[in-house]
C-alpha positions as CSV (number, residue, x, y, z in Angstrom):
1,X,11.3,-0.6,-16.4
2,X,13.3,-3.6,-15.8
3,X,12.4,-6.2,-13.2
4,X,14.4,-6.0,-10.3
5,X,17.8,-7.3,-9.7
6,X,19.1,-6.2,-6.4
7,X,17.1,-4.8,-3.7
8,X,17.6,-3.6,-0.8
9,X,15.5,-4.2,2.4
10,X,15.6,-1.8,5.1
11,X,14.2,-3.2,8.2
12,X,14.8,-3.3,12.4
13,X,17.6,-5.4,13.6
14,X,16.0,-5.6,17.5
15,X,15.6,-8.8,19.0
16,X,12.1,-7.8,20.6
17,X,10.0,-7.2,18.3
18,X,7.1,-9.6,17.4
19,X,8.4,-12.7,16.5
20,X,5.5,-12.1,12.8
21,X,7.9,-9.6,12.2
22,X,10.8,-12.6,11.4
23,X,8.1,-14.4,9.8
24,X,7.6,-11.8,7.3
25,X,11.6,-12.0,6.5
26,X,11.8,-15.1,6.0
27,X,8.9,-15.4,2.7
28,X,10.5,-12.1,2.1
29,X,13.7,-14.4,1.9
30,X,12.2,-16.8,-0.1
31,X,10.4,-14.0,-2.6
32,X,14.1,-12.9,-3.8
33,X,14.8,-16.2,-3.9
34,X,12.3,-17.0,-6.2
35,X,12.5,-13.9,-8.6
36,X,16.7,-14.8,-8.8
37,X,17.1,-11.5,-7.3
38,X,20.6,-10.6,-4.6
39,X,19.7,-8.8,-1.5
40,X,22.2,-5.9,-0.2
41,X,20.8,-4.8,3.2
42,X,22.9,-3.9,6.7
43,X,24.7,-6.1,7.3
44,X,23.5,-7.1,11.4
45,X,22.7,-10.4,12.3
46,X,20.1,-9.7,14.7
47,X,16.2,-9.2,14.5
48,X,14.7,-9.2,10.7
49,X,17.5,-8.4,9.4
50,X,18.6,-11.6,10.6
51,X,16.6,-13.9,9.5
52,X,16.3,-12.4,5.7
53,X,19.9,-12.5,5.7
54,X,20.1,-16.2,6.5
55,X,17.1,-17.1,4.9
56,X,18.4,-16.1,1.4
57,X,21.8,-17.5,2.8
58,X,20.7,-20.8,4.0
59,X,19.0,-21.3,0.3
60,X,22.2,-20.5,-2.0
61,X,21.0,-17.0,-2.5
62,X,23.7,-13.7,-2.5
63,X,24.2,-11.2,0.2
64,X,26.0,-8.1,0.5
65,X,25.6,-7.0,3.9
66,X,27.2,-3.1,4.6
67,X,28.0,-1.9,8.2
68,X,29.8,0.5,10.0
69,X,33.1,-0.2,11.5
70,X,31.7,1.3,14.7
71,X,28.7,-0.8,14.9
72,X,30.7,-4.1,13.6
73,X,31.9,-3.7,17.5
74,X,29.3,-3.5,19.0
75,X,27.7,-5.9,17.8
76,X,30.6,-8.7,17.3
77,X,31.3,-10.7,14.0
78,X,28.2,-11.7,11.7
79,X,27.3,-15.4,11.5
80,X,26.5,-15.0,7.8
81,X,29.9,-15.9,6.9
82,X,28.9,-17.3,3.1
83,X,27.7,-13.3,2.4
84,X,30.1,-10.5,1.1
85,X,30.3,-8.2,3.6
86,X,31.5,-5.1,3.5
87,X,33.0,-2.9,6.5
88,X,32.9,1.1,5.9
89,X,33.8,4.0,7.7
90,X,30.6,6.0,8.3
91,X,27.5,5.8,8.1
92,X,26.8,8.3,5.2
93,X,29.0,6.3,3.7
94,X,27.6,3.2,4.1
95,X,23.8,4.3,3.0
96,X,25.8,5.5,-0.3
97,X,27.0,2.2,-1.2
98,X,23.5,0.7,0.1
99,X,22.3,3.2,-3.1
100,X,25.3,2.4,-5.3
101,X,24.5,-1.8,-4.5
102,X,20.3,-1.4,-5.4
103,X,18.1,-1.1,-8.2
104,X,15.2,-0.9,-5.6
105,X,14.2,-0.2,-2.0
106,X,12.4,-2.6,0.0
107,X,10.8,-0.2,3.7
108,X,10.0,-3.2,6.0
109,X,8.7,-2.6,9.9
110,X,12.3,-0.9,11.5
111,X,12.9,1.8,14.1
112,X,14.7,4.6,13.7
113,X,17.2,3.9,11.5
114,X,14.6,2.0,8.7
115,X,12.6,5.8,8.8
116,X,15.8,7.5,8.0
117,X,17.2,5.3,5.5
118,X,13.3,5.4,3.6
119,X,13.3,9.1,4.1
120,X,17.3,10.2,2.7
121,X,16.0,7.7,-0.2
122,X,12.6,9.0,-0.9
123,X,13.7,12.6,-0.5
124,X,16.8,11.5,-3.0
125,X,14.2,10.3,-5.6
126,X,12.2,13.7,-5.4
127,X,15.0,15.7,-6.3
128,X,15.6,13.1,-9.0
129,X,19.3,11.8,-7.6
130,X,17.7,8.5,-9.3
131,X,14.9,7.0,-10.6
132,X,14.8,3.6,-8.7
133,X,11.8,2.1,-7.5
134,X,10.6,2.1,-3.4
135,X,7.8,-0.5,-1.9
136,X,6.6,0.0,1.6
137,X,5.7,-3.2,2.7
138,X,2.8,-2.7,5.6
139,X,2.1,-6.3,7.6
140,X,0.3,-6.2,10.5
141,X,-0.9,-2.0,10.3
142,X,2.9,-1.4,11.6
143,X,3.7,0.9,9.2
144,X,0.1,2.9,9.3
145,X,0.6,6.4,10.6
146,X,3.4,6.2,8.6
147,X,1.4,6.2,5.2
148,X,-0.5,9.3,7.2
149,X,2.1,11.3,7.7
150,X,2.9,11.2,4.1
151,X,-0.8,12.2,2.5
152,X,-0.1,14.7,5.7
153,X,3.0,17.0,4.3
154,X,1.2,16.8,1.0
155,X,-2.2,17.8,2.3
156,X,-0.4,20.2,4.2
157,X,1.8,21.9,0.9
158,X,5.0,20.9,2.2
159,X,5.3,18.6,-0.4
160,X,3.6,18.7,-5.0
161,X,0.8,15.7,-5.1
162,X,3.1,14.0,-7.0
163,X,5.3,12.9,-3.9
164,X,3.2,10.2,-3.2
165,X,3.9,8.8,-6.8
166,X,7.5,8.0,-5.8
167,X,6.8,4.7,-3.6
168,X,3.9,2.1,-3.6
169,X,3.1,0.7,-0.4
170,X,1.5,-3.0,0.2
171,X,-0.2,-5.1,2.5
172,X,0.6,-8.5,1.5
173,X,3.9,-10.0,0.6
174,X,3.2,-11.4,-2.7
175,X,2.4,-7.7,-3.9
176,X,5.6,-6.7,-3.3
177,X,7.7,-7.3,-6.9
178,X,4.8,-6.8,-8.9
179,X,4.9,-3.1,-7.0
180,X,9.1,-2.6,-7.6
181,X,8.4,-3.6,-11.8
182,X,5.7,-1.0,-12.5
183,X,6.7,1.7,-10.8
184,X,6.7,5.0,-13.2
185,X,9.4,7.2,-14.0
186,X,9.0,10.7,-14.0
187,X,11.0,12.7,-16.5
188,X,12.0,15.6,-14.4
189,X,12.7,15.8,-10.4
190,X,8.8,15.9,-8.4
191,X,10.7,18.8,-6.2
192,X,10.5,21.3,-9.4
193,X,6.7,20.3,-9.7
194,X,4.3,22.9,-8.8
195,X,2.7,22.2,-5.0
196,X,-1.1,23.5,-5.5
């Protein structure tokens, strides 16, 4: 698989979360710069999203922020003036463009929106709509219950066992890019495989 160039990061915009997560966001920003990659993200200026984008921009990296107009209106103008900002009408358009603009996905700690984005790209991959790598970054055991849920879905036969190979989980930021660059491709959609 070719090396990742444009990485889409899904993460939280809350300003009330554990401050350690902002540190992880900055470390991931440093990694993106070190690997000469471009960042694609949801366009917010707050929380982990803002810390990540700021880190990349402050050090000369390229950032594409994709945000629906209604979110931009209640959030206010972005402070990251150097980034490429794309304003769309709907959440559906936003997610579609984030997928189109990216060749890999990183799931960092976040809330309902992050989960929504993760499950959509995971489902699309299961259906064979893309073959792009997905990595769940699980610092401080944040996603432990999500990982258990994904295992439970397979255990209870609501998805084939191969579904667990659609993504990788890492707990250290230094393992993110190895996981992104080493994912396998499937010859047919996982959703077509026998579920037993």
